[in-house]
C-alpha positions, 0 to 999 in steps of 0.5 A: 500500500502507498501512503496517502493514496486515498482521501475523503471529502467532507460531504461523502457521508451525505452523498451516501445517505442520499443514495441509500435513501434513493435505493430504498425507493427504487429497488425491485425486491427487498432482502429479508433480515438475516445476517449472512456474514461469517464471524460478524462479532469476531466471537471465534477469537480469530479473523475467520471469514475476514481478510485484513490488509498487511496483517493489520487486523487482530481480535481483541477482548477490549474494547468490545461492543457486545460479547467478548471479542471485537476487531482491531485494525492498526491503521498506520501511515502507509496502511488504512487497515482494511478488512474485507469479507466476500459473501454470496448474494442474490441479484437485484436485491437490497441489502442492509449493512451495519456495524458498530465502530470506534475510533477516528475516521472509520469506514464501512461499505461495499466495494464498488458501491456505497459506504459511510464513515464517522470522523470521530467516535470516542465511544461505540457508534453504529454505522448503517448503509444499504445497497442494491446488487446488480442484475447479474451480481452474485457476490459482494465484498464488505469492508471496514477500514480506518485512515492513514496515520489515525491509529487503531480503530475497532469494529464489532457486530457487523451485520449484512441483512438479506438473503444469502446467495447460492452458487449458480449452476444453471447454464443459459439456454442455447443461442438460436437461429445462427446465420451469416449476415454478410461475408467478404474474401476474408471475413464472415458476419454472424447473428443469432437470437439471444439466450436467457439465463436464471441470473443473466447472460454475460457473453457469447463465445463464437467458435470456428470449428472447435476453436474459440475465435471471439467473445461478444456481449451482443448477438452479432459478431464478425470473424476475420483473418479468413482465407478466400474461397474457403468453407468455415463452420461456426457455432455459438455458446452463451455463458453467464457470470458464474462461467456456466456455458450453454450447449452449442447453437446450430452450426452454420457453414459459410464459404468466403468470397472468391479471390482477394480484394487488391484494389486500394481506396482512392486518396483522401482529398482536401486535408485541412485544419479545422481547429487547434489549441496549444496541444492539439490539432483538429483535421478534416478531409473528403471521403475516399471511395473503394470497390468494396468499401473504405473501413478506416482512415489512418492519420499520420503525424510526420511518418508516425501513425497518430490515430485511426478513425472511421469518419472524415475528421480527427483530433491529434493531441499531446502536441507541444505548444507553438510547434509545427507539425505535418499531417497526412491521411491514408484510406484503408479497406477491409482487405488491408489495401491502403491508399496513397497519402493525402496532401501534406498539411503543416499546422503550428499549434497555438503558443502558450502565452503564459499558460495555454489560454485555459485559466479557471478559478472555480471553487466547488459548489454543492447543491446537495449538502451544507446549506448551499448559498445562492451562486449569484450572491457569492458572485456579486460579493466576490467577483468569481465567475466560474464554479465547479459543481458537484457531483454527477453520479450514476442514478442506476447503470450508466445514467448520469444525474446530480448526486445520483438522484436529481435530474440533469434538466429542470431542477435546482442544478439547472436553475443554478447554472442558468443563474450563473450564466445570466450573471456572466459566469459559467460552470464545470460539472464534476463527475465522481468524488470520494463516495456514491455510485459512480459512472466509471464502474457502472458503465460497461466500456469507454464508449458507454461512459463517453455517452454518459459524459456526453449527456451532461455536456449536451444538456448544458453546452459545456466548455469543460468537465472535471473528473474527480477520480478517487477511491478504490472503485476508480482511482485505484482500479486500473480497468476503470482508470483506463475506461475514464481516460479513453472516454475522455479521449472520445468526448474530446474528439466529439466536442472540439474545444472542450476542456477536460480536467482530472482531479486526484489525490496527492502526497506532499512530494507529488502524485502517488503511484496511482497518480503517476500511472494515471498521467502515464496512461493519459499519454500512452492512449492520447487522452489529451487531458487539459488539466491535471489537478491535485488535491493537496490536503488530508496528508495525515498530520494536523501540524502540516504547513499547508502552503509549503505542502501544497507548493511541494506537491504541485512542484512534484506534479509539474516534474512528473508532467515534464518527464512524461510528456517532454514539456518544459516548465511553462507548458507543464505548469499550464496543464496543472491545477490545485484544488485545496480545502479551505480552513480545517481539512478532514485530518485537522490540517489548517489552510489559513486565509494567508496560506490560501492567499500565498498559494494563489500568488504562487499559482499566478507567478507560475501561470498554472491552469486552475485554482479551486477549493472545497468548498463554497458551502464551507466558505464561512467562518466558525472559529473553533467549530471544528470540521463543519459542512457549512463553515470552515472551522476557522475565523474568516469573513463570508466568502473570503476564500472565494474572493482570494480565488477570484484573484487567480489569473494564471 
């Protein structure tokens, strides 16, 4: 485990509660009360049924909530003492999770789903949350953990109420009516009717003779790399999440077309630039023709293949500012025949002019928590023009909504956006956050996730979006991390001029291993992220000098961007953002008014791209009030941090 790779934000428990309340209304079936956890009170005197990270868990005899035993998790600076248990569950069913905990920053939840926490429990405190299993879900991982550097926590009498699952041994029905829907000299297209299953079909395996050639989730597939004038026999089998496979479908024999296609497409015409930024160039051209059909266009940057598209436009990213690049395009058909190159086009990216043209002072405003102020009141008092609005979550599956329950249009969030724009400002919605049912894990692939992002972009005609990527379900889940980056690449290509921001946690020296991986992957896949924003707080030490720690973390990020992308200092700073936490943080660190002023001045001196903080809801004074949803916990005037942020110019 890496220290400080996970962080929390104050409204997380509020989001979880809202989501739990919504789930209780919408689920198709409800669990019957029966604790299905093994060793829920640790009365065996062992960790039987539980697994704790790094050997941090033990069973103690004091303190206990009931009985004679309890769990002790020894959270350290490098391990949050996470203890988990995986149980069999039934699909499409609501479960109630509860437990008694004691200590600072103790969490209880289900991996990949919702959770709850307490910042401080000097005595035993009950945590409760509910969740609904997916349509094909048969297992759930329950967890409890402490927090880095917060010392030992205790947990007892953990209960997961609901019907226990059973091992799925029933195979799907046989796919029907397998048939060929098309063929070429080297490919065959197939379709079939869907199978059914007691839990749910998760995929179809297509066989060529006795060899598995492809697996798909839908009811059609194309098998390629075949020889011309050759007979092939195909069958299909359905499988479910438990690995049960159906019997084979009817066999269909198809003979590929005679001869091979040797005719190349015509040359793409009129290659031109349609837009450019400091780091990208958008291109378009006229379509090629082919005797069979054009299947793709390969876009070259010099002699290097930069991207492949099926349409007649593309955006090439990850370019250096104020630099000349030469592009050509070649058309390609299904047989692999490639046209000659189009006309060569030389384009010079825009100069940095001190920061790439994208500068955003945009503190977070959250309509679902913490007595949210009227945006225009804050604008009039401070001069701020942008707000980062939190949070877009999943309302079920790959469907975007505010907090996972408020509609995109017609509600308080749209009213806020309309009022901000009427006052001469704008907003950037933030997707994700620490808790809640997020889109990244719920959308099946990058295309589906890009569609969810697009629904929000289109609803508000956005200029920018922020992806607040945190926790084990997104930031530390590399499959989901890649899904998010690929989805951002898609929406950038589909929305020329859209700015994309990723926001993530950090150590005092710069990005953690997960953050470094995120940056490296964005480069590898050409995601063309505009701003990498770190959250320099929750380092685990209340005595931390927040100005010094923030500058150190930001400098570490700048150096990582330089080494990954080959940028100079100015370009790296122009892709860097800071999102702090005003007043008291979750770890009782204190960012003072003077600290934030100094951070703002440092940001202006180095011409970074973005300055934000969590949150406008808390931008009110309450000296000695501790960690609050509606105030900062320190002495300040109303909206003082927002006023300072409004002075950010980059």
